[in-house]
C-alpha positions as CSV (number, residue, x, y, z in Angstrom):
1,M,0.0,0.0,0.0
2,K,2.8,2.4,0.9
3,H,4.5,1.9,-2.5
4,L,1.1,2.4,-4.2
5,F,0.6,5.7,-2.3
6,Y,4.0,7.0,-3.3
7,S,3.3,6.1,-6.9
8,F,0.1,8.1,-6.8
9,L,1.9,11.0,-5.2
10,L,4.6,10.9,-7.9
11,V,2.1,10.9,-10.7
12,A,0.2,13.8,-9.0
13,V,3.4,15.9,-8.7
14,M,4.4,15.3,-12.3
15,S,1.0,16.2,-13.5
16,C,1.1,19.5,-11.6
17,Q,4.6,20.3,-13.0
18,Q,3.4,19.5,-16.6
19,S,0.3,21.6,-16.0
20,G,2.4,24.5,-14.7
21,T,4.8,24.3,-17.7
22,T,1.8,24.3,-20.1
23,K,0.3,27.3,-18.4
24,Q,3.7,29.2,-18.6
25,A,4.0,28.4,-22.3
26,A,0.4,29.5,-22.9
27,S,1.0,32.7,-20.9
28,K,4.2,33.4,-22.9
29,A,2.4,32.9,-26.2
30,E,-0.4,35.1,-25.0
31,D,2.1,37.9,-24.1
32,N,3.5,37.7,-27.7
33,Q,0.1,38.1,-29.3
34,V,-0.7,41.4,-30.9
35,D,-4.0,42.8,-31.9
36,S,-4.4,42.2,-35.6
37,T,-5.3,45.8,-36.2
38,L,-1.9,46.8,-34.7
39,L,0.3,44.0,-36.1
40,I,3.2,44.5,-38.5
41,S,3.8,41.3,-40.5
42,C,4.5,40.2,-44.1
43,E,0.8,40.4,-44.7
44,G,0.7,44.1,-44.0
45,V,0.4,46.8,-41.3
46,G,-2.7,46.5,-39.2
47,E,-5.8,46.8,-41.4
48,I,-3.7,47.8,-44.5
49,K,-2.9,44.6,-46.3
50,M,0.0,44.2,-48.8
51,S,-2.4,42.9,-51.5
52,I,-4.7,46.0,-51.6
53,S,-5.1,48.4,-54.5
54,Y,-5.8,52.1,-54.3
55,D,-9.4,51.7,-55.3
56,E,-9.9,48.9,-52.7
57,L,-8.1,51.1,-50.1
58,E,-10.4,54.0,-50.8
59,K,-13.5,51.8,-50.3
60,Q,-12.1,50.4,-47.1
61,V,-11.1,53.6,-45.3
62,G,-12.8,56.4,-47.2
63,A,-11.2,59.1,-49.5
64,K,-10.9,61.5,-46.6
65,A,-8.4,59.2,-44.8
66,L,-6.0,59.3,-47.8
67,T,-3.3,61.9,-48.4
68,P,-1.3,61.8,-51.7
69,H,2.5,62.5,-51.7
70,E,5.4,62.4,-54.1
71,N,8.9,61.6,-53.1
72,T,11.7,62.0,-55.7
73,V,13.8,59.2,-54.2
74,Y,11.2,56.5,-53.3
75,G,8.3,57.4,-55.7
76,N,4.7,58.2,-55.2
77,F,3.0,57.3,-51.9
78,T,-0.3,57.6,-50.1
79,T,-0.6,58.2,-46.4
80,V,-3.5,56.6,-44.6
81,W,-4.7,58.4,-41.4
82,E,-1.9,61.0,-41.7
83,N,-0.7,62.8,-38.5
84,T,-2.1,60.1,-36.2
85,P,-0.5,57.2,-34.3
86,K,-2.2,54.8,-36.9
87,A,-0.6,56.5,-39.9
88,V,0.7,54.2,-42.6
89,N,2.6,55.2,-45.8
90,I,1.9,53.2,-48.9
91,Y,4.6,53.3,-51.6
92,W,3.3,52.2,-55.0
93,K,5.2,50.4,-57.7
94,E,3.3,52.3,-60.4
95,N,4.5,55.8,-61.2
96,T,1.1,57.1,-62.2
97,P,-2.5,56.1,-61.3
98,P,-4.2,53.7,-61.2
99,Y,-2.1,52.4,-58.3
100,K,-2.6,48.6,-58.1
101,T,0.6,47.2,-56.6
102,I,2.2,48.1,-53.3
103,N,6.0,48.4,-53.3
104,Y,6.2,48.6,-49.5
105,L,4.4,49.8,-46.4
106,E,6.0,52.1,-43.9
107,V,5.3,53.4,-40.4
108,V,7.3,56.5,-39.2
109,D,5.2,58.3,-36.5
110,P,7.2,58.3,-33.2
111,A,3.9,57.5,-31.4
112,S,3.0,54.7,-33.9
113,V,0.8,52.0,-32.3
114,Y,2.1,49.2,-34.6
115,R,4.6,46.5,-33.7
116,T,5.7,43.0,-34.7
117,T,5.0,39.9,-32.6
118,D,8.5,40.3,-31.1
119,S,7.7,43.9,-30.1
120,L,9.8,45.7,-32.8
121,R,8.4,49.2,-33.1
122,V,9.3,52.7,-34.2
123,G,11.6,54.4,-31.6
124,I,13.3,51.2,-30.3
125,G,17.0,51.6,-29.7
126,M,19.5,49.9,-32.0
127,R,21.2,48.0,-29.1
128,D,17.8,46.5,-28.2
129,M,17.4,45.5,-31.8
130,V,20.7,43.7,-31.8
131,R,19.7,41.8,-28.6
132,M,16.4,40.9,-30.4
133,N,18.5,39.8,-33.3
134,N,20.3,37.1,-31.2
135,N,23.2,39.6,-30.9
136,M,23.8,39.4,-34.7
137,P,24.8,42.9,-36.0
138,L,22.7,45.1,-38.2
139,T,24.2,46.3,-41.5
140,F,23.0,49.7,-42.7
141,R,23.8,52.6,-44.9
142,N,25.8,55.3,-43.1
143,F,23.9,58.4,-41.8
144,Y,26.2,60.4,-44.1
145,A,25.5,58.4,-47.2
146,E,24.2,60.5,-50.1
147,E,21.2,58.2,-50.7
148,R,19.0,56.1,-48.4
149,S,21.0,57.1,-45.3
150,G,20.3,54.9,-42.3
151,L,18.5,52.2,-44.3
152,I,19.0,48.7,-42.8
153,T,20.4,46.5,-45.6
154,S,20.8,43.2,-43.6
155,F,20.0,41.6,-40.3
156,N,22.8,39.1,-41.0
157,N,20.6,36.0,-40.6
158,G,19.6,37.0,-37.1
159,A,16.3,36.3,-35.4
160,I,14.6,39.5,-36.7
161,A,15.0,38.4,-40.3
162,E,14.0,34.9,-39.4
163,R,10.7,36.0,-37.8
164,N,10.1,39.0,-40.2
165,P,11.6,38.1,-43.6
166,C,9.8,40.9,-45.3
167,L,10.9,43.6,-42.9
168,T,13.5,46.3,-43.0
169,G,13.8,49.8,-41.5
170,V,15.6,53.1,-41.2
171,L,17.9,54.0,-38.3
172,E,18.3,57.5,-37.0
173,W,21.2,59.1,-35.1
174,S,19.5,60.7,-32.1
175,S,22.3,61.8,-29.7
176,Q,25.9,61.2,-28.9
177,E,28.7,61.5,-26.3
178,N,32.1,63.0,-27.1
179,V,34.0,61.2,-29.8
180,Y,37.5,61.6,-31.1
181,K,37.6,63.7,-34.2
182,D,39.8,61.3,-36.2
183,Q,37.4,58.4,-35.4
184,Y,34.4,60.5,-36.3
185,E,35.9,61.6,-39.7
186,A,36.9,58.0,-40.5
187,F,33.3,56.9,-39.7
188,K,31.8,59.5,-42.0
189,K,33.7,58.1,-45.0
190,Q,32.1,54.6,-44.7
191,E,29.1,54.1,-46.9
192,I,28.0,50.8,-45.2
193,V,28.5,50.2,-41.5
194,E,27.6,47.6,-38.9
195,S,26.1,48.1,-35.5
196,H,29.2,46.8,-33.7
197,E,31.3,49.7,-35.0
198,K,33.2,51.1,-31.9
199,I,32.0,54.6,-32.4
200,L,28.4,53.5,-32.2
201,Q,29.0,52.7,-28.5
202,R,29.0,56.4,-27.9
203,I,26.1,57.3,-30.2
204,E,22.4,56.7,-29.6
205,V,20.6,55.3,-32.6
206,N,16.9,54.5,-32.9
207,L,14.6,52.9,-35.4
208,S,12.8,55.8,-37.1
209,A,10.9,53.8,-39.7
210,I,9.7,50.2,-40.2
211,R,9.1,49.0,-43.8
212,V,7.3,45.9,-44.9
213,L,8.5,45.0,-48.4
214,N,6.5,43.3,-51.1
215,K,8.6,40.3,-51.9
216,Q,6.4,39.1,-54.8
């Protein structure tokens, strides 16, 4: 009987441990869930899906929610809900209307409500991004590059690229400590840099834009 009692007790303890582990896993998964209207993924940004055309977009959100823009570098784009935390820029592949194909979606508002499932959002620091990227460096165009300055060109097969294969972004120099002049001048001459550059230990860099690319 004593052996039988201990057997029942062992089974009960193991059951409780398994139950606790299951609850922890479920809680963790729940923490990583993002409201679909605020989610950045390869499918789109919130309610704005990558497959949408301008006509479909106008029917979905209404003409008053759309603001046209023209950018000499990146092409024509439409802003949905401009000057709000839900603002999304839509860059079109077509140079003239009708716009049918999205090139990429972009969020830039510092108060943007959108984020990925791993909590990547506008304003996050570069060092935090590196940690999220399994400590793999970010490769990006120098802030002093003539074109596309700050644009992230690679996550170097880190976790961010694995979880968000359609995503890139733009980094922004926000503040700095004192740096040696020679080191600073040498840094300015580099067109492509990596986040482990020694000078970047004394410079605060943040993510100023998140872009979801159309890979099709």
